[in-house]
PDBQT receptor file of N, H, CA, C and O in Angstrom, charges set to zero:
ATOM      1  N   MET A   1      20.377 -12.461  -0.790  1.00  0.00    +0.000 N 
ATOM      2  CA  MET A   1      19.464 -13.101  -0.081  1.00  0.00    +0.000 C 
ATOM      3  C   MET A   1      18.711 -12.806   0.871  1.00  0.00    +0.000 C 
ATOM      4  O   MET A   1      17.504 -12.929   1.082  1.00  0.00    +0.000 OA
ATOM      5  N   GLU A   2      19.846 -12.269   1.604  1.00  0.00    +0.000 N 
ATOM      6  H   GLU A   2      20.826 -12.169   1.433  1.00  0.00    +0.000 HD
ATOM      7  CA  GLU A   2      19.120 -11.555   2.840  1.00  0.00    +0.000 C 
ATOM      8  C   GLU A   2      18.234 -10.682   2.643  1.00  0.00    +0.000 C 
ATOM      9  O   GLU A   2      17.127 -10.853   3.156  1.00  0.00    +0.000 OA
ATOM     10  N   LEU A   3      18.507  -9.485   1.823  1.00  0.00    +0.000 N 
ATOM     11  H   LEU A   3      19.406  -9.346   1.407  1.00  0.00    +0.000 HD
ATOM     12  CA  LEU A   3      17.786  -8.541   1.193  1.00  0.00    +0.000 C 
ATOM     13  C   LEU A   3      16.035  -9.096   0.738  1.00  0.00    +0.000 C 
ATOM     14  O   LEU A   3      14.907  -8.637   0.914  1.00  0.00    +0.000 OA
ATOM     15  N   LEU A   4      16.503 -10.076   0.212  1.00  0.00    +0.000 N 
ATOM     16  H   LEU A   4      17.420 -10.450   0.069  1.00  0.00    +0.000 HD
ATOM     17  CA  LEU A   4      14.645 -10.373  -0.455  1.00  0.00    +0.000 C 
ATOM     18  C   LEU A   4      14.382 -11.100   0.632  1.00  0.00    +0.000 C 
ATOM     19  O   LEU A   4      13.164 -11.170   0.468  1.00  0.00    +0.000 OA
ATOM     20  N   LYS A   5      14.615 -11.807   1.797  1.00  0.00    +0.000 N 
ATOM     21  H   LYS A   5      15.604 -11.750   1.930  1.00  0.00    +0.000 HD
ATOM     22  CA  LYS A   5      14.078 -12.203   3.053  1.00  0.00    +0.000 C 
ATOM     23  C   LYS A   5      13.679 -11.080   3.896  1.00  0.00    +0.000 C 
ATOM     24  O   LYS A   5      12.735 -11.299   4.655  1.00  0.00    +0.000 OA
ATOM     25  N   LYS A   6      14.261  -9.810   3.915  1.00  0.00    +0.000 N 
ATOM     26  H   LYS A   6      15.028  -9.632   3.299  1.00  0.00    +0.000 HD
ATOM     27  CA  LYS A   6      13.618  -8.683   4.270  1.00  0.00    +0.000 C 
ATOM     28  C   LYS A   6      12.367  -8.069   4.062  1.00  0.00    +0.000 C 
ATOM     29  O   LYS A   6      11.452  -7.702   4.800  1.00  0.00    +0.000 OA
ATOM     30  N   ARG A   7      12.693  -8.054   2.234  1.00  0.00    +0.000 N 
ATOM     31  H   ARG A   7      13.436  -8.352   1.634  1.00  0.00    +0.000 HD
ATOM     32  CA  ARG A   7      11.476  -7.595   1.372  1.00  0.00    +0.000 C 
ATOM     33  C   ARG A   7      10.638  -8.290   1.681  1.00  0.00    +0.000 C 
ATOM     34  O   ARG A   7       9.656  -7.631   2.024  1.00  0.00    +0.000 OA
ATOM     35  N   LEU A   8      10.451  -9.595   1.766  1.00  0.00    +0.000 N 
ATOM     36  H   LEU A   8      11.249 -10.130   1.488  1.00  0.00    +0.000 HD
ATOM     37  CA  LEU A   8       9.377 -10.169   1.647  1.00  0.00    +0.000 C 
ATOM     38  C   LEU A   8       8.854 -10.354   3.021  1.00  0.00    +0.000 C 
ATOM     39  O   LEU A   8       7.686 -10.715   3.166  1.00  0.00    +0.000 OA
ATOM     40  N   ALA A   9       9.746 -10.103   4.201  1.00  0.00    +0.000 N 
ATOM     41  H   ALA A   9      10.695  -9.810   4.083  1.00  0.00    +0.000 HD
ATOM     42  CA  ALA A   9       9.062  -9.911   5.433  1.00  0.00    +0.000 C 
ATOM     43  C   ALA A   9       7.796  -8.603   5.767  1.00  0.00    +0.000 C 
ATOM     44  O   ALA A   9       6.744  -8.588   6.406  1.00  0.00    +0.000 OA
ATOM     45  N   ASN A  10       8.565  -7.584   4.953  1.00  0.00    +0.000 N 
ATOM     46  H   ASN A  10       9.420  -7.596   4.434  1.00  0.00    +0.000 HD
ATOM     47  CA  ASN A  10       8.038  -6.076   4.906  1.00  0.00    +0.000 C 
ATOM     48  C   ASN A  10       6.392  -6.196   3.964  1.00  0.00    +0.000 C 
ATOM     49  O   ASN A  10       5.293  -5.681   4.168  1.00  0.00    +0.000 OA
ATOM     50  N   LEU A  11       6.750  -6.838   3.232  1.00  0.00    +0.000 N 
ATOM     51  H   LEU A  11       7.643  -7.257   3.066  1.00  0.00    +0.000 HD
ATOM     52  CA  LEU A  11       5.373  -7.223   2.193  1.00  0.00    +0.000 C 
ATOM     53  C   LEU A  11       4.332  -8.067   3.194  1.00  0.00    +0.000 C 
ATOM     54  O   LEU A  11       3.119  -7.862   3.132  1.00  0.00    +0.000 OA
ATOM     55  N   LEU A  12       4.696  -8.673   3.775  1.00  0.00    +0.000 N 
ATOM     56  H   LEU A  12       5.681  -8.839   3.826  1.00  0.00    +0.000 HD
ATOM     57  CA  LEU A  12       3.805  -9.241   4.618  1.00  0.00    +0.000 C 
ATOM     58  C   LEU A  12       3.276  -8.644   5.764  1.00  0.00    +0.000 C 
ATOM     59  O   LEU A  12       2.561  -9.365   6.460  1.00  0.00    +0.000 OA
ATOM     60  N   THR A  13       3.500  -7.260   6.188  1.00  0.00    +0.000 N 
ATOM     61  H   THR A  13       4.081  -6.674   5.622  1.00  0.00    +0.000 HD
ATOM     62  CA  THR A  13       2.841  -6.690   7.599  1.00  0.00    +0.000 C 
ATOM     63  C   THR A  13       1.717  -6.389   6.975  1.00  0.00    +0.000 C 
ATOM     64  O   THR A  13       1.553  -6.295   5.759  1.00  0.00    +0.000 OA
ATOM     65  N   VAL A  14       0.734  -6.199   8.049  1.00  0.00    +0.000 N 
ATOM     66  H   VAL A  14       0.867  -6.275   9.038  1.00  0.00    +0.000 HD
ATOM     67  CA  VAL A  14      -0.986  -5.863   7.911  1.00  0.00    +0.000 C 
ATOM     68  C   VAL A  14      -1.028  -5.011   6.741  1.00  0.00    +0.000 C 
ATOM     69  O   VAL A  14      -1.658  -5.134   5.690  1.00  0.00    +0.000 OA
ATOM     70  N   LYS A  15       0.151  -3.706   7.335  1.00  0.00    +0.000 N 
ATOM     71  H   LYS A  15       0.663  -3.607   8.188  1.00  0.00    +0.000 HD
ATOM     72  CA  LYS A  15      -0.217  -2.423   6.546  1.00  0.00    +0.000 C 
ATOM     73  C   LYS A  15      -0.077  -2.735   4.944  1.00  0.00    +0.000 C 
ATOM     74  O   LYS A  15      -0.894  -2.374   4.096  1.00  0.00    +0.000 OA
ATOM     75  N   SER A  16       1.000  -3.401   4.724  1.00  0.00    +0.000 N 
ATOM     76  H   SER A  16       1.663  -3.693   5.413  1.00  0.00    +0.000 HD
ATOM     77  CA  SER A  16       1.468  -3.723   3.205  1.00  0.00    +0.000 C 
ATOM     78  C   SER A  16       0.333  -5.147   2.734  1.00  0.00    +0.000 C 
ATOM     79  O   SER A  16       0.440  -5.615   1.601  1.00  0.00    +0.000 OA
ATOM     80  N   LEU A  17      -0.385  -5.545   3.419  1.00  0.00    +0.000 N 
ATOM     81  H   LEU A  17      -0.472  -5.164   4.339  1.00  0.00    +0.000 HD
ATOM     82  CA  LEU A  17      -1.034  -6.355   2.971  1.00  0.00    +0.000 C 
ATOM     83  C   LEU A  17      -2.766  -5.751   2.931  1.00  0.00    +0.000 C 
ATOM     84  O   LEU A  17      -3.688  -6.348   2.375  1.00  0.00    +0.000 OA
ATOM     85  N   VAL A  18      -2.838  -4.898   3.412  1.00  0.00    +0.000 N 
ATOM     86  H   VAL A  18      -2.089  -4.413   3.864  1.00  0.00    +0.000 HD
ATOM     87  CA  VAL A  18      -4.471  -4.154   3.174  1.00  0.00    +0.000 C 
ATOM     88  C   VAL A  18      -4.020  -3.181   2.098  1.00  0.00    +0.000 C 
ATOM     89  O   VAL A  18      -5.042  -2.784   1.538  1.00  0.00    +0.000 OA
ATOM     90  N   THR A  19      -3.131  -2.717   1.654  1.00  0.00    +0.000 N 
ATOM     91  H   THR A  19      -2.301  -3.040   2.108  1.00  0.00    +0.000 HD
ATOM     92  CA  THR A  19      -2.929  -1.914   0.759  1.00  0.00    +0.000 C 
ATOM     93  C   THR A  19      -2.558  -2.852  -0.527  1.00  0.00    +0.000 C 
ATOM     94  O   THR A  19      -2.712  -2.409  -1.665  1.00  0.00    +0.000 OA
ATOM     95  N   VAL A  20      -2.199  -3.802  -0.358  1.00  0.00    +0.000 N 
ATOM     96  H   VAL A  20      -2.074  -4.163   0.566  1.00  0.00    +0.000 HD
ATOM     97  CA  VAL A  20      -2.161  -4.550  -1.490  1.00  0.00    +0.000 C 
ATOM     98  C   VAL A  20      -3.839  -5.169  -2.004  1.00  0.00    +0.000 C 
ATOM     99  O   VAL A  20      -4.438  -5.112  -3.077  1.00  0.00    +0.000 OA
ATOM    100  N   ILE A  21      -4.097  -5.602  -1.005  1.00  0.00    +0.000 N 
ATOM    101  H   ILE A  21      -3.610  -5.649  -0.133  1.00  0.00    +0.000 HD
ATOM    102  CA  ILE A  21      -5.740  -5.845  -1.235  1.00  0.00    +0.000 C 
ATOM    103  C   ILE A  21      -6.962  -4.997  -1.702  1.00  0.00    +0.000 C 
ATOM    104  O   ILE A  21      -8.028  -5.396  -2.171  1.00  0.00    +0.000 OA
ATOM    105  N   LEU A  22      -6.623  -3.979  -1.505  1.00  0.00    +0.000 N 
ATOM    106  H   LEU A  22      -5.758  -3.654  -1.124  1.00  0.00    +0.000 HD
ATOM    107  CA  LEU A  22      -7.104  -2.490  -1.861  1.00  0.00    +0.000 C 
ATOM    108  C   LEU A  22      -6.833  -2.202  -2.959  1.00  0.00    +0.000 C 
ATOM    109  O   LEU A  22      -7.610  -1.673  -3.754  1.00  0.00    +0.000 OA
ATOM    110  N   THR A  23      -5.493  -2.557  -3.207  1.00  0.00    +0.000 N 
ATOM    111  H   THR A  23      -4.861  -2.987  -2.561  1.00  0.00    +0.000 HD
ATOM    112  CA  THR A  23      -5.329  -2.102  -5.129  1.00  0.00    +0.000 C 
ATOM    113  C   THR A  23      -5.937  -2.993  -6.124  1.00  0.00    +0.000 C 
ATOM    114  O   THR A  23      -6.431  -2.656  -7.201  1.00  0.00    +0.000 OA
ATOM    115  N   VAL A  24      -5.817  -4.459  -5.510  1.00  0.00    +0.000 N 
ATOM    116  H   VAL A  24      -5.416  -4.733  -4.635  1.00  0.00    +0.000 HD
ATOM    117  CA  VAL A  24      -6.489  -5.495  -6.216  1.00  0.00    +0.000 C 
ATOM    118  C   VAL A  24      -7.735  -5.164  -6.601  1.00  0.00    +0.000 C 
ATOM    119  O   VAL A  24      -8.068  -5.187  -7.786  1.00  0.00    +0.000 OA
ATOM    120  N   VAL A  25      -8.853  -4.690  -5.252  1.00  0.00    +0.000 N 
ATOM    121  H   VAL A  25      -8.583  -4.671  -4.289  1.00  0.00    +0.000 HD
ATOM    122  CA  VAL A  25      -9.967  -4.761  -5.588  1.00  0.00    +0.000 C 
ATOM    123  C   VAL A  25     -10.158  -3.376  -6.243  1.00  0.00    +0.000 C 
ATOM    124  O   VAL A  25     -11.032  -3.318  -7.108  1.00  0.00    +0.000 OA
ATOM    125  N   PHE A  26      -9.588  -2.447  -6.006  1.00  0.00    +0.000 N 
ATOM    126  H   PHE A  26      -8.879  -2.493  -5.303  1.00  0.00    +0.000 HD
ATOM    127  CA  PHE A  26      -9.377  -0.991  -7.017  1.00  0.00    +0.000 C 
ATOM    128  C   PHE A  26      -9.516  -1.431  -8.411  1.00  0.00    +0.000 C 
ATOM    129  O   PHE A  26     -10.558  -1.243  -9.038  1.00  0.00    +0.000 OA
ATOM    130  N   ALA A  27      -8.311  -2.111  -8.991  1.00  0.00    +0.000 N 
ATOM    131  H   ALA A  27      -7.464  -2.264  -8.481  1.00  0.00    +0.000 HD
ATOM    132  CA  ALA A  27      -8.352  -2.766 -10.442  1.00  0.00    +0.000 C 
ATOM    133  C   ALA A  27      -9.555  -3.713 -10.743  1.00  0.00    +0.000 C 
ATOM    134  O   ALA A  27      -9.917  -3.769 -11.919  1.00  0.00    +0.000 OA
ATOM    135  N   VAL A  28     -10.149  -4.388  -9.906  1.00  0.00    +0.000 N 
ATOM    136  H   VAL A  28      -9.855  -4.342  -8.952  1.00  0.00    +0.000 HD
ATOM    137  CA  VAL A  28     -11.240  -4.677 -10.463  1.00  0.00    +0.000 C 
ATOM    138  C   VAL A  28     -12.625  -4.275 -10.471  1.00  0.00    +0.000 C 
ATOM    139  O   VAL A  28     -13.624  -4.893 -10.840  1.00  0.00    +0.000 OA
ATOM    140  N   LEU A  29     -12.475  -3.019  -9.951  1.00  0.00    +0.000 N 
ATOM    141  H   LEU A  29     -11.663  -2.517  -9.652  1.00  0.00    +0.000 HD
ATOM    142  CA  LEU A  29     -13.826  -2.795 -10.088  1.00  0.00    +0.000 C 
ATOM    143  C   LEU A  29     -13.221  -1.654 -11.075  1.00  0.00    +0.000 C 
ATOM    144  O   LEU A  29     -13.956  -1.331 -12.008  1.00  0.00    +0.000 OA
ATOM    145  N   THR A  30     -12.128  -1.095 -10.984  1.00  0.00    +0.000 N 
ATOM    146  H   THR A  30     -11.530  -1.357 -10.226  1.00  0.00    +0.000 HD
ATOM    147  CA  THR A  30     -12.176  -0.010 -12.302  1.00  0.00    +0.000 C 
ATOM    148  C   THR A  30     -12.274  -0.811 -13.336  1.00  0.00    +0.000 C 
ATOM    149  O   THR A  30     -13.103  -0.437 -14.166  1.00  0.00    +0.000 OA
ATOM    150  N   CYS A  31     -11.613  -1.959 -13.617  1.00  0.00    +0.000 N 
ATOM    151  H   CYS A  31     -10.940  -2.262 -12.943  1.00  0.00    +0.000 HD
ATOM    152  CA  CYS A  31     -12.072  -2.982 -14.804  1.00  0.00    +0.000 C 
ATOM    153  C   CYS A  31     -13.427  -3.391 -15.463  1.00  0.00    +0.000 C 
ATOM    154  O   CYS A  31     -13.719  -3.804 -16.585  1.00  0.00    +0.000 OA
ATOM    155  N   MET A  32     -14.187  -3.098 -14.260  1.00  0.00    +0.000 N 
ATOM    156  H   MET A  32     -13.949  -2.762 -13.348  1.00  0.00    +0.000 HD
ATOM    157  CA  MET A  32     -15.695  -3.449 -14.212  1.00  0.00    +0.000 C 
ATOM    158  C   MET A  32     -16.427  -2.357 -14.394  1.00  0.00    +0.000 C 
ATOM    159  O   MET A  32     -17.644  -2.529 -14.458  1.00  0.00    +0.000 OA
ATOM    160  N   GLY A  33     -15.942  -1.103 -14.512  1.00  0.00    +0.000 N 
ATOM    161  H   GLY A  33     -14.953  -0.964 -14.460  1.00  0.00    +0.000 HD
ATOM    162  CA  GLY A  33     -16.293   0.041 -14.510  1.00  0.00    +0.000 C 
ATOM    163  C   GLY A  33     -17.352   0.046 -13.377  1.00  0.00    +0.000 C 
ATOM    164  O   GLY A  33     -18.438   0.480 -13.763  1.00  0.00    +0.000 OA
ATOM    165  N   ARG A  34     -17.311  -0.303 -12.157  1.00  0.00    +0.000 N 
ATOM    166  H   ARG A  34     -16.430  -0.655 -11.843  1.00  0.00    +0.000 HD
ATOM    167  CA  ARG A  34     -18.008   0.270 -11.187  1.00  0.00    +0.000 C 
ATOM    168  C   ARG A  34     -16.852   0.546  -9.902  1.00  0.00    +0.000 C 
ATOM    169  O   ARG A  34     -16.521  -0.308  -9.080  1.00  0.00    +0.000 OA
ATOM    170  N   ILE A  35     -16.530   1.441  -9.943  1.00  0.00    +0.000 N 
ATOM    171  H   ILE A  35     -16.799   2.134 -10.611  1.00  0.00    +0.000 HD
ATOM    172  CA  ILE A  35     -15.759   2.140  -8.814  1.00  0.00    +0.000 C 
ATOM    173  C   ILE A  35     -16.589   3.317  -8.324  1.00  0.00    +0.000 C 
ATOM    174  O   ILE A  35     -17.183   4.222  -8.911  1.00  0.00    +0.000 OA
ATOM    175  N   ASP A  36     -16.443   3.024  -7.175  1.00  0.00    +0.000 N 
ATOM    176  H   ASP A  36     -15.961   2.289  -6.699  1.00  0.00    +0.000 HD
ATOM    177  CA  ASP A  36     -17.533   4.518  -6.577  1.00  0.00    +0.000 C 
ATOM    178  C   ASP A  36     -17.105   5.371  -5.851  1.00  0.00    +0.000 C 
ATOM    179  O   ASP A  36     -16.537   4.798  -4.921  1.00  0.00    +0.000 OA
ATOM    180  N   GLN A  37     -17.051   6.413  -5.741  1.00  0.00    +0.000 N 
ATOM    181  H   GLN A  37     -17.512   6.879  -6.496  1.00  0.00    +0.000 HD
ATOM    182  CA  GLN A  37     -16.686   7.858  -5.170  1.00  0.00    +0.000 C 
ATOM    183  C   GLN A  37     -16.398   7.580  -3.706  1.00  0.00    +0.000 C 
ATOM    184  O   GLN A  37     -15.378   8.155  -3.327  1.00  0.00    +0.000 OA
ATOM    185  N   SER A  38     -16.893   6.998  -2.958  1.00  0.00    +0.000 N 
ATOM    186  H   SER A  38     -17.722   6.531  -3.266  1.00  0.00    +0.000 HD
ATOM    187  CA  SER A  38     -16.464   6.878  -1.840  1.00  0.00    +0.000 C 
ATOM    188  C   SER A  38     -15.611   5.893  -1.431  1.00  0.00    +0.000 C 
ATOM    189  O   SER A  38     -14.934   6.112  -0.427  1.00  0.00    +0.000 OA
ATOM    190  N   TYR A  39     -15.474   4.513  -2.194  1.00  0.00    +0.000 N 
ATOM    191  H   TYR A  39     -16.024   4.335  -3.010  1.00  0.00    +0.000 HD
ATOM    192  CA  TYR A  39     -14.333   3.717  -2.494  1.00  0.00    +0.000 C 
ATOM    193  C   TYR A  39     -12.978   4.259  -3.007  1.00  0.00    +0.000 C 
ATOM    194  O   TYR A  39     -11.903   3.726  -2.730  1.00  0.00    +0.000 OA
ATOM    195  N   MET A  40     -13.122   5.406  -3.806  1.00  0.00    +0.000 N 
ATOM    196  H   MET A  40     -13.995   5.839  -4.031  1.00  0.00    +0.000 HD
ATOM    197  CA  MET A  40     -12.017   6.220  -4.353  1.00  0.00    +0.000 C 
ATOM    198  C   MET A  40     -11.107   6.764  -3.342  1.00  0.00    +0.000 C 
ATOM    199  O   MET A  40      -9.879   6.753  -3.266  1.00  0.00    +0.000 OA
ATOM    200  N   THR A  41     -12.254   7.363  -2.395  1.00  0.00    +0.000 N 
ATOM    201  H   THR A  41     -13.252   7.372  -2.457  1.00  0.00    +0.000 HD
ATOM    202  CA  THR A  41     -11.821   8.510  -1.543  1.00  0.00    +0.000 C 
ATOM    203  C   THR A  41     -10.844   7.822  -0.279  1.00  0.00    +0.000 C 
ATOM    204  O   THR A  41      -9.809   8.218   0.257  1.00  0.00    +0.000 OA
ATOM    205  N   ILE A  42     -11.773   6.493  -0.065  1.00  0.00    +0.000 N 
ATOM    206  H   ILE A  42     -12.614   6.172  -0.500  1.00  0.00    +0.000 HD
ATOM    207  CA  ILE A  42     -11.078   5.635   0.994  1.00  0.00    +0.000 C 
ATOM    208  C   ILE A  42      -9.741   5.374   0.347  1.00  0.00    +0.000 C 
ATOM    209  O   ILE A  42      -8.737   5.609   1.019  1.00  0.00    +0.000 OA
ATOM    210  N   TYR A  43      -9.604   4.888  -0.953  1.00  0.00    +0.000 N 
ATOM    211  H   TYR A  43     -10.420   4.696  -1.499  1.00  0.00    +0.000 HD
ATOM    212  CA  TYR A  43      -8.078   4.398  -1.007  1.00  0.00    +0.000 C 
ATOM    213  C   TYR A  43      -7.151   5.418  -1.264  1.00  0.00    +0.000 C 
ATOM    214  O   TYR A  43      -5.946   5.172  -1.206  1.00  0.00    +0.000 OA
ATOM    215  N   THR A  44      -7.615   6.642  -1.568  1.00  0.00    +0.000 N 
ATOM    216  H   THR A  44      -8.594   6.842  -1.615  1.00  0.00    +0.000 HD
ATOM    217  CA  THR A  44      -6.387   7.631  -2.043  1.00  0.00    +0.000 C 
ATOM    218  C   THR A  44      -6.161   7.962  -0.553  1.00  0.00    +0.000 C 
ATOM    219  O   THR A  44      -5.018   8.386  -0.382  1.00  0.00    +0.000 OA
ATOM    220  N   VAL A  45      -6.817   7.907   0.463  1.00  0.00    +0.000 N 
ATOM    221  H   VAL A  45      -7.745   7.562   0.325  1.00  0.00    +0.000 HD
ATOM    222  CA  VAL A  45      -6.208   7.823   1.703  1.00  0.00    +0.000 C 
ATOM    223  C   VAL A  45      -5.578   7.163   2.089  1.00  0.00    +0.000 C 
ATOM    224  O   VAL A  45      -4.641   7.688   2.690  1.00  0.00    +0.000 OA
ATOM    225  N   ILE A  46      -5.586   5.683   2.059  1.00  0.00    +0.000 N 
ATOM    226  H   ILE A  46      -6.347   5.256   1.571  1.00  0.00    +0.000 HD
ATOM    227  CA  ILE A  46      -5.154   4.710   2.723  1.00  0.00    +0.000 C 
ATOM    228  C   ILE A  46      -3.615   4.780   1.827  1.00  0.00    +0.000 C 
ATOM    229  O   ILE A  46      -2.535   4.632   2.399  1.00  0.00    +0.000 OA
ATOM    230  N   ILE A  47      -3.739   5.016   0.438  1.00  0.00    +0.000 N 
ATOM    231  H   ILE A  47      -4.616   5.137  -0.026  1.00  0.00    +0.000 HD
ATOM    232  CA  ILE A  47      -2.487   4.484  -0.201  1.00  0.00    +0.000 C 
ATOM    233  C   ILE A  47      -1.453   5.933   0.232  1.00  0.00    +0.000 C 
ATOM    234  O   ILE A  47      -0.252   5.713   0.384  1.00  0.00    +0.000 OA
ATOM    235  N   SER A  48      -1.956   7.327   0.410  1.00  0.00    +0.000 N 
ATOM    236  H   SER A  48      -2.932   7.506   0.286  1.00  0.00    +0.000 HD
ATOM    237  CA  SER A  48      -1.014   8.198   0.339  1.00  0.00    +0.000 C 
ATOM    238  C   SER A  48      -0.720   8.407   1.720  1.00  0.00    +0.000 C 
ATOM    239  O   SER A  48       0.225   9.168   1.931  1.00  0.00    +0.000 OA
ATOM    240  N   PHE A  49      -1.474   7.769   3.016  1.00  0.00    +0.000 N 
ATOM    241  H   PHE A  49      -2.242   7.151   2.844  1.00  0.00    +0.000 HD
ATOM    242  CA  PHE A  49      -0.832   7.519   3.993  1.00  0.00    +0.000 C 
ATOM    243  C   PHE A  49       0.195   6.374   4.023  1.00  0.00    +0.000 C 
ATOM    244  O   PHE A  49       1.150   6.372   4.799  1.00  0.00    +0.000 OA
ATOM    245  N   TYR A  50      -0.027   5.523   3.244  1.00  0.00    +0.000 N 
ATOM    246  H   TYR A  50      -0.803   5.524   2.613  1.00  0.00    +0.000 HD
ATOM    247  CA  TYR A  50       1.216   4.275   4.060  1.00  0.00    +0.000 C 
ATOM    248  C   TYR A  50       2.674   4.955   2.760  1.00  0.00    +0.000 C 
ATOM    249  O   TYR A  50       3.851   4.999   3.118  1.00  0.00    +0.000 OA
ATOM    250  N   PHE A  51       2.363   5.252   1.806  1.00  0.00    +0.000 N 
ATOM    251  H   PHE A  51       1.407   5.216   1.515  1.00  0.00    +0.000 HD
ATOM    252  CA  PHE A  51       3.618   5.951   1.422  1.00  0.00    +0.000 C 
ATOM    253  C   PHE A  51       4.097   7.132   1.624  1.00  0.00    +0.000 C 
ATOM    254  O   PHE A  51       5.197   7.513   1.223  1.00  0.00    +0.000 OA
ATOM    255  N   GLY A  52       2.926   8.090   2.557  1.00  0.00    +0.000 N 
ATOM    256  H   GLY A  52       2.033   7.781   2.883  1.00  0.00    +0.000 HD
ATOM    257  CA  GLY A  52       3.846   9.280   3.106  1.00  0.00    +0.000 C 
ATOM    258  C   GLY A  52       4.304   8.812   4.205  1.00  0.00    +0.000 C 
ATOM    259  O   GLY A  52       5.210   9.516   4.652  1.00  0.00    +0.000 OA
ATOM    260  N   VAL A  53       4.010   7.755   4.937  1.00  0.00    +0.000 N 
ATOM    261  H   VAL A  53       3.274   7.183   4.574  1.00  0.00    +0.000 HD
ATOM    262  CA  VAL A  53       4.651   7.168   6.463  1.00  0.00    +0.000 C 
ATOM    263  C   VAL A  53       6.218   6.401   6.165  1.00  0.00    +0.000 C 
ATOM    264  O   VAL A  53       7.211   6.572   6.873  1.00  0.00    +0.000 OA
ATOM    265  N   GLN A  54       6.136   5.419   4.788  1.00  0.00    +0.000 N 
ATOM    266  H   GLN A  54       5.329   5.281   4.213  1.00  0.00    +0.000 HD
ATOM    267  CA  GLN A  54       7.050   5.138   4.134  1.00  0.00    +0.000 C 
ATOM    268  C   GLN A  54       8.379   6.270   3.585  1.00  0.00    +0.000 C 
ATOM    269  O   GLN A  54       9.604   6.170   3.515  1.00  0.00    +0.000 OA
ATOM    270  N   THR A  55       7.559   7.149   3.321  1.00  0.00    +0.000 N 
ATOM    271  H   THR A  55       6.564   7.230   3.377  1.00  0.00    +0.000 HD
ATOM    272  CA  THR A  55       8.634   8.243   2.656  1.00  0.00    +0.000 C 
ATOM    273  C   THR A  55       9.391   8.828   3.792  1.00  0.00    +0.000 C 
ATOM    274  O   THR A  55      10.618   8.906   3.844  1.00  0.00    +0.000 OA
ATOM    275  N   THR A  56       8.464   9.275   4.790  1.00  0.00    +0.000 N 
ATOM    276  H   THR A  56       7.467   9.212   4.748  1.00  0.00    +0.000 HD
ATOM    277  CA  THR A  56       9.045   9.543   5.602  1.00  0.00    +0.000 C 
ATOM    278  C   THR A  56      10.237   9.079   6.760  1.00  0.00    +0.000 C 
ATOM    279  O   THR A  56      11.260   9.620   7.179  1.00  0.00    +0.000 OA
ATOM    280  N   LYS A  57       9.678   8.041   6.987  1.00  0.00    +0.000 N 
ATOM    281  H   LYS A  57       8.846   7.602   6.646  1.00  0.00    +0.000 HD
ATOM    282  CA  LYS A  57      11.016   6.982   7.497  1.00  0.00    +0.000 C 
ATOM    283  C   LYS A  57      12.148   6.493   6.970  1.00  0.00    +0.000 C 
ATOM    284  O   LYS A  57      13.068   5.962   7.592  1.00  0.00    +0.000 OA
ATOM    285  N   GLU A  58      12.034   6.760   5.319  1.00  0.00    +0.000 N 
ATOM    286  H   GLU A  58      11.287   7.191   4.814  1.00  0.00    +0.000 HD
ATOM    287  CA  GLU A  58      13.514   6.616   4.764  1.00  0.00    +0.000 C 
ATOM    288  C   GLU A  58      14.092   7.905   4.470  1.00  0.00    +0.000 C 
ATOM    289  O   GLU A  58      15.313   7.935   4.316  1.00  0.00    +0.000 OA
ATOM    290  N   SER A  59      13.281   9.226   4.341  1.00  0.00    +0.000 N 
ATOM    291  H   SER A  59      12.289   9.202   4.466  1.00  0.00    +0.000 HD
ATOM    292  CA  SER A  59      13.987  10.513   4.639  1.00  0.00    +0.000 C 
ATOM    293  C   SER A  59      14.719  10.349   6.214  1.00  0.00    +0.000 C 
ATOM    294  O   SER A  59      15.862  10.747   6.439  1.00  0.00    +0.000 OA
ATOM    295  N   ALA A  60      14.186   9.948   6.842  1.00  0.00    +0.000 N 
ATOM    296  H   ALA A  60      13.258   9.624   6.659  1.00  0.00    +0.000 HD
ATOM    297  CA  ALA A  60      14.362  10.042   8.859  1.00  0.00    +0.000 C 
ATOM    298  C   ALA A  60      15.826   9.258   9.057  1.00  0.00    +0.000 C 
ATOM    299  O   ALA A  60      16.716   9.597   9.837  1.00  0.00    +0.000 OA
ATOM    300  N   GLY A  61      15.835   8.278   8.267  1.00  0.00    +0.000 N 
ATOM    301  H   GLY A  61      15.113   8.003   7.633  1.00  0.00    +0.000 HD
ATOM    302  CA  GLY A  61      17.302   7.012   7.917  1.00  0.00    +0.000 C 
ATOM    303  C   GLY A  61      16.504   6.083   8.692  1.00  0.00    +0.000 C 
ATOM    304  O   GLY A  61      17.143   5.283   9.374  1.00  0.00    +0.000 OA
ATOM    305  N   GLY A  62      15.131   6.018   8.732  1.00  0.00    +0.000 N 
ATOM    306  H   GLY A  62      14.612   6.668   8.178  1.00  0.00    +0.000 HD
ATOM    307  CA  GLY A  62      14.825   4.443   9.280  1.00  0.00    +0.000 C 
ATOM    308  C   GLY A  62      14.579   3.306   8.381  1.00  0.00    +0.000 C 
ATOM    309  O   GLY A  62      14.239   2.176   8.733  1.00  0.00    +0.000 OA
ATOM    310  N   GLY A  63      14.812   3.776   7.032  1.00  0.00    +0.000 N 
ATOM    311  H   GLY A  63      15.088   4.693   6.746  1.00  0.00    +0.000 HD
ATOM    312  CA  GLY A  63      14.967   2.530   6.091  1.00  0.00    +0.000 C 
ATOM    313  C   GLY A  63      13.275   2.381   5.643  1.00  0.00    +0.000 C 
ATOM    314  O   GLY A  63      12.370   2.925   6.275  1.00  0.00    +0.000 OA
ATOM    315  N   ALA A  64      13.071   1.502   4.388  1.00  0.00    +0.000 N 
ATOM    316  H   ALA A  64      13.806   1.060   3.874  1.00  0.00    +0.000 HD
ATOM    317  CA  ALA A  64      11.681   0.836   4.425  1.00  0.00    +0.000 C 
ATOM    318  C   ALA A  64      10.936   0.054   5.620  1.00  0.00    +0.000 C 
ATOM    319  O   ALA A  64      11.720  -0.726   6.162  1.00  0.00    +0.000 OA
ATOM    320  N   GLU A  65      10.291   0.045   5.904  1.00  0.00    +0.000 N 
ATOM    321  H   GLU A  65       9.654   0.678   5.464  1.00  0.00    +0.000 HD
ATOM    322  CA  GLU A  65       9.451  -0.416   6.765  1.00  0.00    +0.000 C 
ATOM    323  C   GLU A  65       9.418  -1.679   6.542  1.00  0.00    +0.000 C 
ATOM    324  O   GLU A  65       8.692  -2.407   7.219  1.00  0.00    +0.000 OA
TER     325      GLU A  65
């Protein structure tokens, strides 16, 4: 139960919310066939940064953010 609360709190951070919203928008635009190259670039940079920082923290022993 405590792990669930911690994961939920982590999901509600600003960085996580932005990532989830961008992913939903990306999925909708892709399904509609209206994905733009500039959005694709921005999305790739943000997702790479999010998972890169998360992986670095986990490998340093900081755990998931």
